[in-house]
mmCIF file as gemmi writes it, N, C-alpha and C atoms, coordinates in Angstrom:
data_model
loop_
_atom_site.group_PDB
_atom_site.id
_atom_site.type_symbol
_atom_site.label_atom_id
_atom_site.label_alt_id
_atom_site.label_comp_id
_atom_site.label_asym_id
_atom_site.label_entity_id
_atom_site.label_seq_id
_atom_site.pdbx_PDB_ins_code
_atom_site.Cartn_x
_atom_site.Cartn_y
_atom_site.Cartn_z
_atom_site.occupancy
_atom_site.B_iso_or_equiv
_atom_site.pdbx_formal_charge
_atom_site.auth_seq_id
_atom_site.auth_asym_id
_atom_site.pdbx_PDB_model_num
ATOM 1 N N . MET Axp A 1 ? 119.325 111.655 42.503 1 0 ? 1 A 1
ATOM 2 C CA . MET Axp A 1 ? 119.892 112.891 41.649 1 0 ? 1 A 1
ATOM 3 C C . MET Axp A 1 ? 119.07 113.419 40.407 1 0 ? 1 A 1
ATOM 4 N N . GLY Axp A 2 ? 118.676 114.108 39.447 1 0 ? 2 A 1
ATOM 5 C CA . GLY Axp A 2 ? 118.267 113.973 38.478 1 0 ? 2 A 1
ATOM 6 C C . GLY Axp A 2 ? 116.43 114.104 38.711 1 0 ? 2 A 1
ATOM 7 N N . LYS Axp A 3 ? 116.056 114.234 39.785 1 0 ? 3 A 1
ATOM 8 C CA . LYS Axp A 3 ? 114.972 115.644 39.888 1 0 ? 3 A 1
ATOM 9 C C . LYS Axp A 3 ? 114.902 116.863 40.026 1 0 ? 3 A 1
ATOM 10 N N . ARG Axp A 4 ? 113.302 117.069 39.795 1 0 ? 4 A 1
ATOM 11 C CA . ARG Axp A 4 ? 113.322 118.866 38.991 1 0 ? 4 A 1
ATOM 12 C C . ARG Axp A 4 ? 112.57 118.924 40.459 1 0 ? 4 A 1
ATOM 13 N N . GLY Axp A 5 ? 111.947 119.996 40.859 1 0 ? 5 A 1
ATOM 14 C CA . GLY Axp A 5 ? 111.535 120.182 41.982 1 0 ? 5 A 1
ATOM 15 C C . GLY Axp A 5 ? 112.019 120.557 43.552 1 0 ? 5 A 1
ATOM 16 N N . GLY Axp A 6 ? 110.367 121.097 44.259 1 0 ? 6 A 1
ATOM 17 C CA . GLY Axp A 6 ? 110.555 120.75 45.5 1 0 ? 6 A 1
ATOM 18 C C . GLY Axp A 6 ? 111.909 121.895 46.509 1 0 ? 6 A 1
ATOM 19 N N . GLY Axp A 7 ? 112.389 121.14 47.434 1 0 ? 7 A 1
ATOM 20 C CA . GLY Axp A 7 ? 113.244 121.813 48.107 1 0 ? 7 A 1
ATOM 21 C C . GLY Axp A 7 ? 112.423 122.662 49.345 1 0 ? 7 A 1
ATOM 22 N N . VAL Axp A 8 ? 113.38 123.947 50.215 1 0 ? 8 A 1
ATOM 23 C CA . VAL Axp A 8 ? 113.243 124.931 50.997 1 0 ? 8 A 1
ATOM 24 C C . VAL Axp A 8 ? 114.407 125.233 50.966 1 0 ? 8 A 1
ATOM 25 N N . ILE Axp A 9 ? 114.135 126.903 51.068 1 0 ? 9 A 1
ATOM 26 C CA . ILE Axp A 9 ? 115.274 127.664 51.89 1 0 ? 9 A 1
ATOM 27 C C . ILE Axp A 9 ? 114.499 129.618 52.159 1 0 ? 9 A 1
ATOM 28 N N . VAL Axp A 10 ? 115.081 129.718 53.151 1 0 ? 10 A 1
ATOM 29 C CA . VAL Axp A 10 ? 114.43 130.698 54.382 1 0 ? 10 A 1
ATOM 30 C C . VAL Axp A 10 ? 115.98 132.034 53.962 1 0 ? 10 A 1
ATOM 31 N N . TYR Axp A 11 ? 115.197 133.324 53.892 1 0 ? 11 A 1
ATOM 32 C CA . TYR Axp A 11 ? 116.197 134.215 53.464 1 0 ? 11 A 1
ATOM 33 C C . TYR Axp A 11 ? 116.008 135.303 54.994 1 0 ? 11 A 1
ATOM 34 N N . VAL Axp A 12 ? 116.962 135.918 55.577 1 0 ? 12 A 1
ATOM 35 C CA . VAL Axp A 12 ? 116.174 136.36 56.773 1 0 ? 12 A 1
ATOM 36 C C . VAL Axp A 12 ? 117.501 138.16 56.581 1 0 ? 12 A 1
ATOM 37 N N . LYS Axp A 13 ? 117.163 138.873 56.246 1 0 ? 13 A 1
ATOM 38 C CA . LYS Axp A 13 ? 117.958 139.985 56.732 1 0 ? 13 A 1
ATOM 39 C C . LYS Axp A 13 ? 119.062 140.191 57.641 1 0 ? 13 A 1
ATOM 40 N N . LYS Axp A 14 ? 120.474 140.757 56.804 1 0 ? 14 A 1
ATOM 41 C CA . LYS Axp A 14 ? 121.77 140.559 57.405 1 0 ? 14 A 1
ATOM 42 C C . LYS Axp A 14 ? 121.521 140.874 59.63 1 0 ? 14 A 1
ATOM 43 N N . HIS Axp A 15 ? 121.004 141.852 59.575 1 0 ? 15 A 1
ATOM 44 C CA . HIS Axp A 15 ? 120.453 142.377 60.967 1 0 ? 15 A 1
ATOM 45 C C . HIS Axp A 15 ? 119.873 141.832 61.734 1 0 ? 15 A 1
ATOM 46 N N . LEU Axp A 16 ? 119.136 141.055 61.188 1 0 ? 16 A 1
ATOM 47 C CA . LEU Axp A 16 ? 118.457 139.657 62.3 1 0 ? 16 A 1
ATOM 48 C C . LEU Axp A 16 ? 119.268 138.878 62.665 1 0 ? 16 A 1
ATOM 49 N N . VAL Axp A 17 ? 119.375 138.444 63.893 1 0 ? 17 A 1
ATOM 50 C CA . VAL Axp A 17 ? 120.037 137.375 64.831 1 0 ? 17 A 1
ATOM 51 C C . VAL Axp A 17 ? 119.164 136.28 64.17 1 0 ? 17 A 1
ATOM 52 N N . CYS Axp A 18 ? 119.78 135.335 63.299 1 0 ? 18 A 1
ATOM 53 C CA . CYS Axp A 18 ? 118.99 134.075 63.032 1 0 ? 18 A 1
ATOM 54 C C . CYS Axp A 18 ? 119.992 132.877 63.973 1 0 ? 18 A 1
ATOM 55 N N . THR Axp A 19 ? 118.848 131.697 64.299 1 0 ? 19 A 1
ATOM 56 C CA . THR Axp A 19 ? 119.859 130.479 64.429 1 0 ? 19 A 1
ATOM 57 C C . THR Axp A 19 ? 119.006 129.504 63.516 1 0 ? 19 A 1
ATOM 58 N N . GLN Axp A 20 ? 119.551 128.886 63.335 1 0 ? 20 A 1
ATOM 59 C CA . GLN Axp A 20 ? 118.974 127.63 62.178 1 0 ? 20 A 1
ATOM 60 C C . GLN Axp A 20 ? 119.25 126.406 63.73 1 0 ? 20 A 1
ATOM 61 N N . LEU Axp A 21 ? 117.694 125.903 63.507 1 0 ? 21 A 1
ATOM 62 C CA . LEU Axp A 21 ? 117.656 124.888 64.526 1 0 ? 21 A 1
ATOM 63 C C . LEU Axp A 21 ? 117.92 123.092 63.968 1 0 ? 21 A 1
ATOM 64 N N . SER Axp A 22 ? 118.339 122.55 64.769 1 0 ? 22 A 1
ATOM 65 C CA . SER Axp A 22 ? 118.19 121.376 65.077 1 0 ? 22 A 1
ATOM 66 C C . SER Axp A 22 ? 117.349 120.579 64.929 1 0 ? 22 A 1
ATOM 67 N N . ILE Axp A 23 ? 116.749 119.325 64.037 1 0 ? 23 A 1
ATOM 68 C CA . ILE Axp A 23 ? 115.947 119.154 63.857 1 0 ? 23 A 1
ATOM 69 C C . ILE Axp A 23 ? 115.825 117.292 63.854 1 0 ? 23 A 1
ATOM 70 N N . PRO Axp A 24 ? 114.995 116.496 64.807 1 0 ? 24 A 1
ATOM 71 C CA . PRO Axp A 24 ? 114.912 115.283 64.882 1 0 ? 24 A 1
ATOM 72 C C . PRO Axp A 24 ? 115.044 114.39 64.057 1 0 ? 24 A 1
ATOM 73 N N . LYS Axp A 25 ? 116.718 113.594 64.183 1 0 ? 25 A 1
ATOM 74 C CA . LYS Axp A 25 ? 116.642 112.365 62.946 1 0 ? 25 A 1
ATOM 75 C C . LYS Axp A 25 ? 115.073 112.254 62.161 1 0 ? 25 A 1
ATOM 76 N N . GLU Axp A 26 ? 114.078 111.83 62.862 1 0 ? 26 A 1
ATOM 77 C CA . GLU Axp A 26 ? 112.989 111.145 62.282 1 0 ? 26 A 1
ATOM 78 C C . GLU Axp A 26 ? 112.304 111.657 62.051 1 0 ? 26 A 1
ATOM 79 N N . VAL Axp A 27 ? 112.394 112.767 61.534 1 0 ? 27 A 1
ATOM 80 C CA . VAL Axp A 27 ? 111.499 114.362 60.909 1 0 ? 27 A 1
ATOM 81 C C . VAL Axp A 27 ? 111.943 113.889 59.205 1 0 ? 27 A 1
ATOM 82 N N . GLU Axp A 28 ? 111.643 112.982 58.449 1 0 ? 28 A 1
ATOM 83 C CA . GLU Axp A 28 ? 111.696 113.338 57.342 1 0 ? 28 A 1
ATOM 84 C C . GLU Axp A 28 ? 111.499 114.013 56.068 1 0 ? 28 A 1
ATOM 85 N N . LEU Axp A 29 ? 110.872 115.662 56.425 1 0 ? 29 A 1
ATOM 86 C CA . LEU Axp A 29 ? 109.831 115.883 55.903 1 0 ? 29 A 1
ATOM 87 C C . LEU Axp A 29 ? 110.961 117.278 55.222 1 0 ? 29 A 1
ATOM 88 N N . GLU Axp A 30 ? 110.985 117.557 54.338 1 0 ? 30 A 1
ATOM 89 C CA . GLU Axp A 30 ? 112.336 118.916 54.017 1 0 ? 30 A 1
ATOM 90 C C . GLU Axp A 30 ? 111.533 120.231 53.787 1 0 ? 30 A 1
ATOM 91 N N . ASN Axp A 31 ? 112.704 120.366 55.301 1 0 ? 31 A 1
ATOM 92 C CA . ASN Axp A 31 ? 112.764 121.44 55.719 1 0 ? 31 A 1
ATOM 93 C C . ASN Axp A 31 ? 114.08 123.086 56.727 1 0 ? 31 A 1
ATOM 94 N N . VAL Axp A 32 ? 113.879 123.481 56.476 1 0 ? 32 A 1
ATOM 95 C CA . VAL Axp A 32 ? 114.66 124.48 57.408 1 0 ? 32 A 1
ATOM 96 C C . VAL Axp A 32 ? 113.917 125.713 58.404 1 0 ? 32 A 1
ATOM 97 N N . SER Axp A 33 ? 114.252 124.881 59.907 1 0 ? 33 A 1
ATOM 98 C CA . SER Axp A 33 ? 113.549 125.653 60.79 1 0 ? 33 A 1
ATOM 99 C C . SER Axp A 33 ? 114.419 126.706 61.392 1 0 ? 33 A 1
ATOM 100 N N . VAL Axp A 34 ? 114.151 128.099 61.942 1 0 ? 34 A 1
ATOM 101 C CA . VAL Axp A 34 ? 114.962 128.872 62.056 1 0 ? 34 A 1
ATOM 102 C C . VAL Axp A 34 ? 114.188 129.46 63.532 1 0 ? 34 A 1
ATOM 103 N N . LYS Axp A 35 ? 114.811 129.842 64.158 1 0 ? 35 A 1
ATOM 104 C CA . LYS Axp A 35 ? 115.045 130.879 65.329 1 0 ? 35 A 1
ATOM 105 C C . LYS Axp A 35 ? 115.112 132.369 65.195 1 0 ? 35 A 1
ATOM 106 N N . ILE Axp A 36 ? 114.457 133.306 64.942 1 0 ? 36 A 1
ATOM 107 C CA . ILE Axp A 36 ? 114.797 134.699 64.305 1 0 ? 36 A 1
ATOM 108 C C . ILE Axp A 36 ? 114.614 135.648 65.394 1 0 ? 36 A 1
ATOM 109 N N . SER Axp A 37 ? 115.331 136.179 65.971 1 0 ? 37 A 1
ATOM 110 C CA . SER Axp A 37 ? 115.552 136.826 67.51 1 0 ? 37 A 1
ATOM 111 C C . SER Axp A 37 ? 115.681 138.475 66.965 1 0 ? 37 A 1
ATOM 112 N N . LEU Axp A 38 ? 114.332 139.03 67.386 1 0 ? 38 A 1
ATOM 113 C CA . LEU Axp A 38 ? 113.751 140.703 66.856 1 0 ? 38 A 1
ATOM 114 C C . LEU Axp A 38 ? 114.487 141.695 68.051 1 0 ? 38 A 1
ATOM 115 N N . SER Axp A 39 ? 114.25 141.15 69.638 1 0 ? 39 A 1
ATOM 116 C CA . SER Axp A 39 ? 114.857 141.507 70.503 1 0 ? 39 A 1
ATOM 117 C C . SER Axp A 39 ? 115.685 140.486 71.712 1 0 ? 39 A 1
ATOM 118 N N . GLN Axp A 40 ? 115.55 140.967 72.896 1 0 ? 40 A 1
ATOM 119 C CA . GLN Axp A 40 ? 115.938 139.92 74.317 1 0 ? 40 A 1
ATOM 120 C C . GLN Axp A 40 ? 114.866 139.661 74.218 1 0 ? 40 A 1
ATOM 121 N N . GLU Axp A 41 ? 113.743 140.28 74.493 1 0 ? 41 A 1
ATOM 122 C CA . GLU Axp A 41 ? 112.344 139.874 74.675 1 0 ? 41 A 1
ATOM 123 C C . GLU Axp A 41 ? 111.562 139.057 73.719 1 0 ? 41 A 1
ATOM 124 N N . MET Axp A 42 ? 111.863 139.396 72.77 1 0 ? 42 A 1
ATOM 125 C CA . MET Axp A 42 ? 111.129 138.93 71.405 1 0 ? 42 A 1
ATOM 126 C C . MET Axp A 42 ? 111.851 137.981 70.55 1 0 ? 42 A 1
ATOM 127 N N . SER Axp A 43 ? 111.296 136.52 69.93 1 0 ? 43 A 1
ATOM 128 C CA . SER Axp A 43 ? 111.728 135.834 69.059 1 0 ? 43 A 1
ATOM 129 C C . SER Axp A 43 ? 110.972 135.197 69.019 1 0 ? 43 A 1
ATOM 130 N N . LEU Axp A 44 ? 111.46 134.626 67.62 1 0 ? 44 A 1
ATOM 131 C CA . LEU Axp A 44 ? 110.289 133.782 66.674 1 0 ? 44 A 1
ATOM 132 C C . LEU Axp A 44 ? 110.726 133.071 65.852 1 0 ? 44 A 1
ATOM 133 N N . THR Axp A 45 ? 110.172 131.188 65.791 1 0 ? 45 A 1
ATOM 134 C CA . THR Axp A 45 ? 110.867 130.489 64.958 1 0 ? 45 A 1
ATOM 135 C C . THR Axp A 45 ? 110.051 129.768 64.175 1 0 ? 45 A 1
ATOM 136 N N . LEU Axp A 46 ? 110.827 129.947 63.066 1 0 ? 46 A 1
ATOM 137 C CA . LEU Axp A 46 ? 110.038 130.227 61.436 1 0 ? 46 A 1
ATOM 138 C C . LEU Axp A 46 ? 110.06 128.574 60.973 1 0 ? 46 A 1
ATOM 139 N N . ILE Axp A 47 ? 109.255 127.966 60.811 1 0 ? 47 A 1
ATOM 140 C CA . ILE Axp A 47 ? 109.781 126.351 60.038 1 0 ? 47 A 1
ATOM 141 C C . ILE Axp A 47 ? 108.737 126.213 58.606 1 0 ? 47 A 1
ATOM 142 N N . CYS Axp A 48 ? 109.729 126.405 57.63 1 0 ? 48 A 1
ATOM 143 C CA . CYS Axp A 48 ? 109.57 126.263 56.639 1 0 ? 48 A 1
ATOM 144 C C . CYS Axp A 48 ? 109.526 124.791 55.499 1 0 ? 48 A 1
ATOM 145 N N . LEU Axp A 49 ? 108.231 124.617 55.223 1 0 ? 49 A 1
ATOM 146 C CA . LEU Axp A 49 ? 108.625 122.778 54.736 1 0 ? 49 A 1
ATOM 147 C C . LEU Axp A 49 ? 108.249 122.53 53.266 1 0 ? 49 A 1
ATOM 148 N N . TYR Axp A 50 ? 108.259 121.457 52.738 1 0 ? 50 A 1
ATOM 149 C CA . TYR Axp A 50 ? 107.981 120.741 51.313 1 0 ? 50 A 1
ATOM 150 C C . TYR Axp A 50 ? 107.419 119.94 51.973 1 0 ? 50 A 1
ATOM 151 N N . ARG Axp A 51 ? 106.283 120.002 51.267 1 0 ? 51 A 1
ATOM 152 C CA . ARG Axp A 51 ? 105.509 117.845 51.468 1 0 ? 51 A 1
ATOM 153 C C . ARG Axp A 51 ? 105.462 117.526 49.875 1 0 ? 51 A 1
ATOM 154 N N . PRO Axp A 52 ? 106.728 116.967 49.65 1 0 ? 52 A 1
ATOM 155 C CA . PRO Axp A 52 ? 106.09 116.472 48.04 1 0 ? 52 A 1
ATOM 156 C C . PRO Axp A 52 ? 105.496 115.421 47.448 1 0 ? 52 A 1
ATOM 157 N N . PRO Axp A 53 ? 104.872 115.682 46.681 1 0 ? 53 A 1
ATOM 158 C CA . PRO Axp A 53 ? 104.211 114.98 45.873 1 0 ? 53 A 1
ATOM 159 C C . PRO Axp A 53 ? 103.919 113.068 46.722 1 0 ? 53 A 1
ATOM 160 N N . LYS Axp A 54 ? 104.78 112.213 46.541 1 0 ? 54 A 1
ATOM 161 C CA . LYS Axp A 54 ? 105.399 111.191 46.729 1 0 ? 54 A 1
ATOM 162 C C . LYS Axp A 54 ? 104.889 111.01 48.496 1 0 ? 54 A 1
ATOM 163 N N . ALA Axp A 55 ? 105.224 111.485 49.423 1 0 ? 55 A 1
ATOM 164 C CA . ALA Axp A 55 ? 105.382 111.526 50.437 1 0 ? 55 A 1
ATOM 165 C C . ALA Axp A 55 ? 104.241 110.672 50.5 1 0 ? 55 A 1
ATOM 166 N N . LYS Axp A 56 ? 105.695 110.568 52.286 1 0 ? 56 A 1
ATOM 167 C CA . LYS Axp A 56 ? 104.881 108.888 52.783 1 0 ? 56 A 1
ATOM 168 C C . LYS Axp A 56 ? 103.907 109.837 53.354 1 0 ? 56 A 1
ATOM 169 N N . ASN Axp A 57 ? 103.077 108.22 54.071 1 0 ? 57 A 1
ATOM 170 C CA . ASN Axp A 57 ? 100.895 108.574 54.358 1 0 ? 57 A 1
ATOM 171 C C . ASN Axp A 57 ? 101.498 109.747 55.682 1 0 ? 57 A 1
ATOM 172 N N . ASN Axp A 58 ? 102.282 109.478 56.583 1 0 ? 58 A 1
ATOM 173 C CA . ASN Axp A 58 ? 102.524 109.735 57.486 1 0 ? 58 A 1
ATOM 174 C C . ASN Axp A 58 ? 103.506 111.636 58.096 1 0 ? 58 A 1
ATOM 175 N N . PHE Axp A 59 ? 102.23 111.985 56.968 1 0 ? 59 A 1
ATOM 176 C CA . PHE Axp A 59 ? 102.995 113.502 56.334 1 0 ? 59 A 1
ATOM 177 C C . PHE Axp A 59 ? 102.209 114.308 57.949 1 0 ? 59 A 1
ATOM 178 N N . TYR Axp A 60 ? 101.195 113.513 58.848 1 0 ? 60 A 1
ATOM 179 C CA . TYR Axp A 60 ? 100.906 114.69 60.323 1 0 ? 60 A 1
ATOM 180 C C . TYR Axp A 60 ? 101.24 114.609 61.364 1 0 ? 60 A 1
ATOM 181 N N . GLU Axp A 61 ? 101.681 113.254 60.783 1 0 ? 61 A 1
ATOM 182 C CA . GLU Axp A 61 ? 102.448 112.739 62.535 1 0 ? 61 A 1
ATOM 183 C C . GLU Axp A 61 ? 103.772 113.607 61.835 1 0 ? 61 A 1
ATOM 184 N N . GLN Axp A 62 ? 104.359 113.196 61.183 1 0 ? 62 A 1
ATOM 185 C CA . GLN Axp A 62 ? 105.599 114.236 60.649 1 0 ? 62 A 1
ATOM 186 C C . GLN Axp A 62 ? 105.763 115.24 61.176 1 0 ? 62 A 1
ATOM 187 N N . LEU Axp A 63 ? 104.929 115.683 60.529 1 0 ? 63 A 1
ATOM 188 C CA . LEU Axp A 63 ? 104.412 117.397 60.806 1 0 ? 63 A 1
ATOM 189 C C . LEU Axp A 63 ? 104.314 117.314 62.743 1 0 ? 63 A 1
ATOM 190 N N . GLN Axp A 64 ? 103.309 117.144 63.369 1 0 ? 64 A 1
ATOM 191 C CA . GLN Axp A 64 ? 103.324 116.875 64.774 1 0 ? 64 A 1
ATOM 192 C C . GLN Axp A 64 ? 104.471 116.962 65.708 1 0 ? 64 A 1
ATOM 193 N N . THR Axp A 65 ? 105.319 115.766 65.044 1 0 ? 65 A 1
ATOM 194 C CA . THR Axp A 65 ? 106.58 115.571 65.637 1 0 ? 65 A 1
ATOM 195 C C . THR Axp A 65 ? 107.211 116.685 65.378 1 0 ? 65 A 1
ATOM 196 N N . LEU Axp A 66 ? 107.828 117.694 64.476 1 0 ? 66 A 1
ATOM 197 C CA . LEU Axp A 66 ? 108.387 118.495 64.227 1 0 ? 66 A 1
ATOM 198 C C . LEU Axp A 66 ? 107.9 120.021 65.023 1 0 ? 66 A 1
ATOM 199 N N . ILE Axp A 67 ? 106.449 120.356 65.15 1 0 ? 67 A 1
ATOM 200 C CA . ILE Axp A 67 ? 106.129 121.046 65.898 1 0 ? 67 A 1
ATOM 201 C C . ILE Axp A 67 ? 106.204 120.858 67.226 1 0 ? 67 A 1
ATOM 202 N N . LYS Axp A 68 ? 106.016 119.823 67.624 1 0 ? 68 A 1
ATOM 203 C CA . LYS Axp A 68 ? 106.473 120.008 69.523 1 0 ? 68 A 1
ATOM 204 C C . LYS Axp A 68 ? 107.554 119.663 69.671 1 0 ? 68 A 1
ATOM 205 N N . TYR Axp A 69 ? 108.991 119.912 68.858 1 0 ? 69 A 1
ATOM 206 C CA . TYR Axp A 69 ? 110.077 119.665 69.005 1 0 ? 69 A 1
ATOM 207 C C . TYR Axp A 69 ? 110.496 120.988 69.499 1 0 ? 69 A 1
């Protein structure tokens, strides 16, 4: 506590169907991942993340794990 900055948030319009995705526990990045359904045939996955300045050196491995999930 007492730290400033960082964090992520995603705002989605009420008329869109949005589901928050669960992320594997081994991913330690600050992130919000959602699936937004535009129609029955079309959806997109949005991943919003923040890499703090003092992040571990394994950022890219963590990012790959997140994307593959």
